[in-house]
N, C-alpha and C positions, 0 to 999 in steps of 0.2 A: 321488558320481560322481568317477572319477579324471580330473582335467582333463588331465594330461599324456598318459594313454593315450588319450583321446579326442582330443586335438591331434594325436597321431602318426597316429591311424586317419584324420582328416580329410586330412592331407598326404599319406599312402599312397595313399588313394583318389583324391584331387585329381590326383596324378601318373599314376595309373593312366588317368585320363581325359585325360591330357596337357593339363591346364591349368596356367597360371600362377596365381600368387596373384592377380595383377590381374584374370585371366580369371573366376575365381571371384567375386572381389568385384564385378565388373560385373554378373554374374548375379544377386547378391544385393542389389546396390544398397548396398554397404558399401565402405570403403576397403580397400586392400590391407594396411594395418597392422592393421585388425581381424582380417582372415585370418592375418596373421603372429601376432597375440596368441593367437588360438585354438590355432594350430598349436604354438606354444611351450609351450602349457600355462598361460598367464598369464590365462586368462578362458575362460569358456564362451558358446557361442552363446545368444542370448536364445530364449525360447520361440517367438517369432514367426519365427524363421529355421530351425526344425527341420524343418519340411516342405519349403521350397524347397532347403535344404542337402541334405537326404536325396534329394531328386529329382535334384539336380544331379551328386551322387556315386553314385546309383543304388544306394543302401543303405537298408535299413529305419530308420526313427526308433529302434527298439529297439537296432540294430546300432551307430548313431551314439552313442547314450547310453551303451551298453556299452563302446565303443571297440574292438570286435571282431565279426566275423561270429558271430552266435549261431545254435548249431545247433538243431535242433527240438526235441530232449529238453529241453534248458534255456530254451526261448524264453518259456514262461509265467512261470517263476520270474524270469528275467531282467527281463521286461516289468514285472512287479509291483514289483520292486526299483527300477527305474528311474522308475516312477510315483511310488513314495513318495520318492525322491530328489528328483523335480521338486517335489513338494508342499512338501517341506522347505525347498528352496532359494526356493520362492515365498513361503514363510511368513516366511522370514528377511528376504526382500527387502521384503514389506510391513511387517515390524515395523520395518525400518530407516526406511521411508518415514514410519511412525507416529511413530518416534523424532524425526525431523527436524521434523515438524509439531508435534509437542508442544514442541520446542525453540523453535521459531520462535513459537509461541503464547505461551510464557513470556516471551519477549523483548518481544513486543508489549504483554502485560499489564504487564511492568515498565515499558515506556516511558509507556502510558497512567497507570499508577499515580504514575509520577514526575512527569508533567504536572499530574495532579490535585493531588499533594501540593505542588508548588511554587505552586499557585495557590489553594490552600485559604486561606480567611479565618481564619487561627488566632491573629492578634495584633492586640490593639487599641494603638494607638500611644500612648505616653506623651505628656501635655501639655508643650509646648515654648513658652513665652511669646515666645522669640525667632524662632521659625520657623512660629508659627501666628497668623494674623490673620482677623478676620472684620469685614466692613462692609456697608452698604447702598448698593446702587449699580443703577440701572435698574430700579427695582421689585422688587429681589431681593436676598437675604442672599448674600454671597458670601464663601466660606471659601478662604483662600490660605494655602498651606504648602509647603515645599520637599520634603515626604514624599509619595510616591505610594502610592494605596490607593483605597479605596471609602468614600466618607462616608456616615455613618448618622446618622439624627436621629430624634426623637419629640417630640412637643408635649404638654404636660401643664398642669393648673391647679394653682396652689399659692397658697392664701390670697387668692384673687381675681386672681393674677397669671399671665399666660401664660409658661410656661417651656419652652424649647427645650433639650433634651438632644442633644448630638451627640458623635461621635467618629469616629476615622478607623481603619479596619479595614484591616490589610495582610496580605499573604502573604510566604511566603519569598522568592519571585521578587521582590516589592515591596520588601523589606528589602534584597536584594542591590542592587536598582537605587538605592535610597536612599543607600547607602553610596557607591555609584559617581557619583551625580549629585546630591550635596547643594546644588548651587548653581541648580538649576533649580526654578522656583515652579510649582506646580500649583494650578489654580484649580477650585473646586468650588461651583456654584450650587445653593442650597436652593430650586429653582424650583417646587416643588411646593405651597409655602406660599401660601395665599390673600392677595391684597393687601390686603384689608380687615384682615387679621390683623396685617399689618405695620404698620398705621396705628395700632393699638393699643399700650399699653405691654406690654413683654415684655422677658424676659432670655434669654441664651443662655449655656448652660453645657456646657463640655467635661467629659464623665465617662468613666470606664471600667466604669461599672455595667452590668450585664446589662439589655438592654431588655425583655426578658420580664418582669424584677421590676419595671422601672419602670411597664409597663403596669398591672400589679396592686397597685402599692404604694398604701397609704393615706396620709394626710396626714403621720403621724409618719415613716413610712418615706420619703417624698419629702423630708422635711426632713434626714433623715440622708444621703440620696444627694446632696443640694445641698450639704451641708457638707462632703462628701468630694470634690466637684467644683470646676472652676475656672470663675469668671465672665469670660467673654471678650467679651462685648458685651451693652449694655443701651440699650433705645430710651427 
């Protein structure tokens, strides 16, 4: 469709009806700037305006989309051409909307993945004897450190002795916070341990070993893990 031609056609027929751009705008419920944009060929009326605009100008929709009064001999051919143009324009409009929605979806997915990535538990914090302490208080073992994260622990028997293996799992986000706030102490209570257990003899080791391996480990394997871990508390 020839936007400039359609625009001139709208302007000519508006003037024939002795209407100002504001008069036509009032009839259609749009601003006079919209009418001006159409008449200057900088845009086309939306499909929803075709019927009220053709009624206001007293021309057919086919005339409006062609930009001139169509004679009877060419009416069918012109009509089919205009319908195809409308379909093409509508498809382009829909594709543009789909492209925008796809772009927004990608942005949302990136934000979600970024949030998940930042909070993924992917690091086991190295043991630091100057920044990691464990003691017994108020019927509970309490692990204190300047590192933020999530405390993990598992209890095993080794040569008749109760052993608690623990480590601090951190995310990228935690590591960033740890660098910026290394003077803040974080307290983690091992509050799911039975009180009767705490009255018996036990040792607490800080380890970076995989807990799934610890669960399935035999005596020899547990011995190896203990040798590679740090004894941080003993009752």
